[in-house]
N, C-alpha and C positions, 0 to 999 in steps of 0.2 A: 183861655182857650177860645180857640175859634170858634164861632158862631154859627151853626148847621141849620138849613133849613129845609125841608124837601116839598117840592112841588110836581105836578104834572108837566109833563114832555111838552112845553109848548112854546113857539118861536114867541110870543109875546111876552115871557117871563124872560129871556132870554135878552132883550133889546132893554130891560129895565135897565140892566147892569153893564150892558155890551163889551164886557169881557168874558170870552168863553173859553170853556176847555172842553173837547166833546173827547168819548173814548169810542174805539173800534177793533174788530176783529180782524185779524190778518183774513181769513177765509168766511167770515159772513157776509151778507149783502150788508150794506150802509142802513146805518137806522134812521127812523122817521125825522129826526129832529136834523141828523146831518144832511138829510135831503130837504129840509126847510130852510136851512142855513145857505144851501149851497143856492139855491132858486132866490135866497133873498141879497145874496152876494153875486148874482148872474153867472152861476157856474165858474165862481172863483176857487170855490174849495178843491172840485175835481180839476181846476187846469193845475193847482199847488201840487195837488197830490200827484198828477203824471208827471208836471215839470221835476218833481223833486223825486220821482220813481219811490214814493212813500209807502211802505207796504203794510201798515200798521202792525208792524214784530213787536212783539213784546219788549218793553222796556225802551223804545224808539218815539220820537215826538218831532212835530215840524210846526213851527211857528209863522202865523199869517199875519205880519202887520198891517193894521188899517187897511183890511181885504173888502171894505164896502159894506152896505147895508146896516149901515150904524153902528159895526162893530169896532171897535178901538183896537183889538187883537182877537184869532181865534186862534187855539191851540190843538192841533190833533194829537191824540196820545194812541200808541199802539200798546193791544193785549195782548199779541199772539195768536195763537189758534184755538177756536172757539172750546175745543174737548180740554184744553188746558187751562183754562181761566177757571180761577178757584178764589178763594178770599182772599191769600196772599198776593196775587196778582194785580185781584180789585185792589187793594190796601196799597200796593207801590203805585198803580195808575191814579189812584186820589192823591197821594204824596206827590207825585212828580206834577199834578194839576196844580196843586197849591204853590209849588218851585215856581212854575211857570207865570202865574197869578199876582204872584207877594205885591208886585208895585202897584196892584188895583186895589180900591178902597173897597170892592164890592165884586164878588166874582160868581161865573154858573157853572157848574158841571154838570154838562151832558153824560148822563149815563144809562139811558134808554136803550144801548147796547148790552147792558146788565140784566141780571133778574131783579128785583126790589130787594133782596137778601142782600145781593151782590152792592148792588147801590148804596146799600147802608155801611158794606165794608167798604167800599172807595171813599164815603166819608169819615169813617173811622181814620182810615189811612191818609186822608189829607189833614185830621187835626190833630194825628201824630206828627207827620211830618211839618207842622206849622210851629211845632215847639220850640220857644227860646229862653234860655236862662241870660237874662240882661239885667238883673237885681243891679250889678255893681258899675251899669255904664251909664257914665254920665256927660261923657264925650263925643257921642257919637254921631257920625254926619248924617244928615237927614235920608239923601240918598240910600245909605247902608242900611236904613231901617223897614221893613215889611209894613205895606201899609195896609195889607189885605186882614178885615175885621170879621168877614162874614162870607158865607159860601152858600148859595142854594143849589141845590142838588136836583136834579130834574129825573125822575122815573118813569115808568110807565103806570104803575102801582105805587104813588108814594105813601099812602095810607099803611102799607104793609112795609114799607121801608121806616116810615115815622114810627110804627109798634117795634120794630127792632133796635132802634136807636138808644133808647135810656139805658140798656144794659153794656151796649159798647160806649156810649160816653162816660159809664162808671170805670168801667177799665181804664178807659183813657184819664180819666183821674188818677187813679191808681199810679197808672203809668207816669204822669206829670209829679206826682207827691214822690214818686222813687228818684226822677232825674233831679228835682228839685233840693232834696237831703244828697245825692251824692254829689251834686255840682256846688253846695257851700263849700266854701275854704273852712281849714281845720281848726281857724282863731275863732270861726260863727260858731260852727256846730259840733261843740265841746259834747261830751256824753250828757250831762244833766238838760242841756239845750234840746239836745235829739227827743232824751225822753219828755220834756215838754213839748215839743212839736207832736210826737204821736198823742199826748193828751189831748191835743186839741183833736183829735179826730172822732173823741167819744160824740161828738155832737152827730156823726154818721150810725149812729147806735152800736159801736163798738164799747164791750166790758175791757176796761185797761186798769191796770195793777202794775205800780213802778216800785221795783227793790233797791234800797238803796245799799249804801256800806256794810251796815250793822245787820240786817237781814241775810245779806247774802254771806256773811261770817256767820254767823248762826246755822246757815242751811250747809255750812260745808263748802264755800264755794272759793278752795284752796288755790286753785289754777286759776281761776278767772282775775281773781284777788290778788296774786303774783303778778298777773301782767300791769294790773293797774297801780301797782305800788310806786312807778315812779314817778308819775304824774299827777301835779297839782288837781285836774280835772277829776273828780269822784266820778266812780263807775256806777252804772246802772243797768238794770237789768227790767227788761219792759213786758208783759204778759198785754196780749190783744185776745181777746176772745169774742167772736162772732155766732151767736147761736141760732142758726136758721133752719136747722134740723129738727130731728125727734128728740124730746126731752133723752131718751133713753140712748141714744146713737153715741157711740165714742167718736171723739172728733179725730181730724187729720191736724197734725200737728206741723207747722213750717218754722224753722229755726235759722236766724240769720246771725253770720259774726258782724260785727259793728266795730270795728277800729277806728275810729276817728281819726287819727292821724297814726300812722306806725314807724316810727324811727328806726325800727330795728332793736331797739333799746341798749344794752350794753354791745351786743352783736351788734352794732350801728350799720344801717345802711351806707353804700356810698351817695357822694352829694347829689349827681348826677340822676335828674329823676324822682328826686326823692319828694318833689310835690306832688306827684302824682298820687302819694301813700294817705290824701286826703279823702281818696275812695275806695280805700281800704275798708268802708262800711258799706257797697255795695250791696251785699248779702242782706244785711238788716234792711239796707233803704228797698230792697226789692220785697221782703216780708210786710214792710210797711205799707206800700203801694198795694201788694198783692191785698193785705186784709183790708184796706179800705177799698178796693174794688170787690170784694165778695160783701162786705156791707151796703156800698152804694147799689147794688145789683138787686140784693135781698136774695143772694145765696141760700138757695135750699142745703144747707151744710151746716154740721157745727164744726167749726177751725177752732184751733189756737196758734196765734204765733209768737213765737218769745225771741226778743232779740238780747244779745250779751252787748254793753256798751264799754267800751275803753278807750283810755287812750297809751299807745306804747312808747314809753318818753326815758330819758337819762335821768338819773340824780343822784343822790349820795343812798337813797331808797331805792333804787332799781333793783330788780332782780336780777343774779348773775348768772353767768354759765356755771354749771355743777350743782345750783341750788335744787332743794327734792322737795316737793308741793304735794300735799295730797289733796285730792278731788273729791268732790262732791257725792261721789262713787265709793270713795273709802280708798280707792287704787292710788298708789304713787306714782310721782314722775319727776325722772331725773330731768331739769330743763339743761341741756347741751347749748341748745342756740338761742337765747332769747328772740330774734327775730321768726321763730316757729311758734309765734304767739297766738294766731286765731285758732288753732289746734286745741289751745288751753283752754281758751273762753267756750268754746264749743262743747269741749269735754263735759264743764259742769253744765251747761244750759243744756246738751242733749239727755244727760242723766237724771235729770230734774223733771224734763219734759215727758219722757217716759213714765218715769216714778208718779209725777202728782197726776197726769191725765191719762194714763193707759189709751195713747191715742191708737186708731185701726191702723194708722202707719207715721212716718216722721218723714220729713225731706228737708235738708238742710241745705243754704246757699251762702259761699264763702268764696271770696279771692283769696283762695287758700295757698295756691304755690304757683311759682314763676315755671316750674316745670310741664305744666300743663300747656302753657303757650308754646313750648320747646315741641310737644308731644302734638298737638294741633293745630296752632296757627291761632287766626284769631274768627274762624268759622264756626265752630262748635264749643261747647262747654263740656268738660268731662263729667261723667255719669258714673258714679258707682254706685252698687246695690248688693243687698244680702238676700234681695226677692227678685227675681225671674219674672213674676205678674208685675211689679211695681213698676220694674226697669222699662219691660214691653210701654207699659203705659203712658209712662215720662217719654219714651223714642216715638211713639205716636203723636201724643201731644206738642212734641216739639216741631214733628212736621207739618202740622196744621195750625200752630200758631206763626210758624216762621223764625221761632226761638230753636234753633237745632243743638242735638244733644249728641255725644256719642260714649257709648259705653267702654269702660275699661276694666281691667284684670283686678279682682280682688285673690287673695290665697295664704296661704299659711307659710309659704316660704318667704313672702315679704312682710308675713308679720314677726316673723322670726328677728328679722333687721331691726326688730325695736326694743330686744332684749337689752338692761339694763345690768351691768356689775352689783348696782347698791340699791337699785327701785324694783318696781315693778314693771316699768317699761322708761323709754328713751322718748323724750318728744320728736327726736328725727331718727330717720335710719342709713343716713346718706345720701349721696347725689343721686346715684343711680335710682330709675323708678322715683323718684322724689313724690309725684302727684300721689302713686300708689300706695307709697307709706305711710303718708299723711291721710289716706284715708284707712288705711288698716288703721290707725291711730284712734281715730273717731269710730271705727265699729266697736271698738271695746269698751264704748260708753252707751251702745244701742238697746242692750238687753237682745231679748226675741222680736223687739217690734220690726216689723216690715221698713226698712229703712234706705234712704237713697240720699247721696251727698252728692251735689252740684259744684263742683270747681270753676267759678266764673271769673277767675283771673284775667281770661285772653277775651272777654266779651263784655265786661262789665264797661269800658271807655270806648268810645269809636273816635278814631285818628281823624276819620273823613266822612263825610255824609252818606249814609245807605238810605235807601226805600224806606222813609217810614222811621228811620231813626239817625237823625241829624248830629253830627259832630259833638261829641261829649257825652254825658252821662247816657246809656241806653235804657236803663231799668229794664236790663235782661231778667229774666224769671217772672215778671208778673204777668204776661201773658200767657208763657208757658204753662204755669201753677192755674192760673184761671179758667185755662182750657182742660186742663187735667182734672181740675174738681168739679168742668162742666159737662165732663164726659163720663166722669166714673164715680162721683162721688155724691149726685145730687140725685134726688127724686129715689 
């Protein structure tokens, strides 16, 4: 993780590193640090701004290589209108600063145009934007490797920013835990290895329990075990508990789909793009990262995270279309399509969670349907809920965290599409409204608990760089749900 240091906004602290990114607003006066650097460069910043007609509009930047004054480069980064600057804007600006300074060994971010709290958010964005998964790169050219290892963030009140940093750093660590898990190839991250990685997080103070095949069979996890039976890799269910609230407080429960590779089973997927199915466990990755974040920042909440980890493969033992399985709830399911496996995994884990832990609410995350990509594109996760209050809290947390969700409908007319001729339900309801009927299926396993389902199939992986999210695994859900906990369940 990029090393962050906070210091007073002084010119002396800038010249130590010689590479500087300066933040500024479109309509505000230039900061004291901007003015000091402008004097040191004999008006170089002012001349560059005028020549380029640079307005400090949001998302825009201006690079000044070798501007004098002892600086190797200065990068001006726009924040946009002062009234619109919030945590998300500050984070994006911090990420832009890292991208501009990545070939420097050390860099300085001049954030005295922001409040101290937002300066800490800019540092958070810088750390998130600096993430790389390079575990398997052995022949990368030196010029392609970023050099930036440390960033000094200059603020008017560095002590305030410094105090805010540990909680943000813990969330960043949780994001990286999730991104690392989702980025791993499926031949490495099998269900047992995934469970081992989670167990290593006990050092953060998480209580961790692992259920193997025998325990799950005894509990009646017929739906989950049916998905797993075609693979040589044994399934696992992992329970993570963080007890940071009052002893008598019901926990918030987070459930993750963890299909470490999804071939589709007998209903096999097309070859094109099948390699992407290594990240069909992104929901479980996000829940794991979230629990690491909550433990890392010592959240004042009781939380339980449960992930069902399986591999959906073909073999002589694999589940067949037309099979009937009995779920943990006792409800029977006719498996029409073995590629609709994630909902089978979640069915058992959701029921188990509400029966064992009696949570105040449950939220599941899953790369569940391609239909949600068609409906919403890659800008929002699909939100389905049986509780308007919980849905409203998630919508607000999405806007605040930059991980946006969009509410989708549920209803009896969709639920009827799951009727089976020989069992309590089918596992698919046809192509129309596919993401909705998938959510209707899940709703049958949540009892009366306030519940939300997040279909993250469209947002779990980024095809190109975005602010704070480099190309690749996004860890969508970690920041969203950490914000939900902070705003609605702590204290």
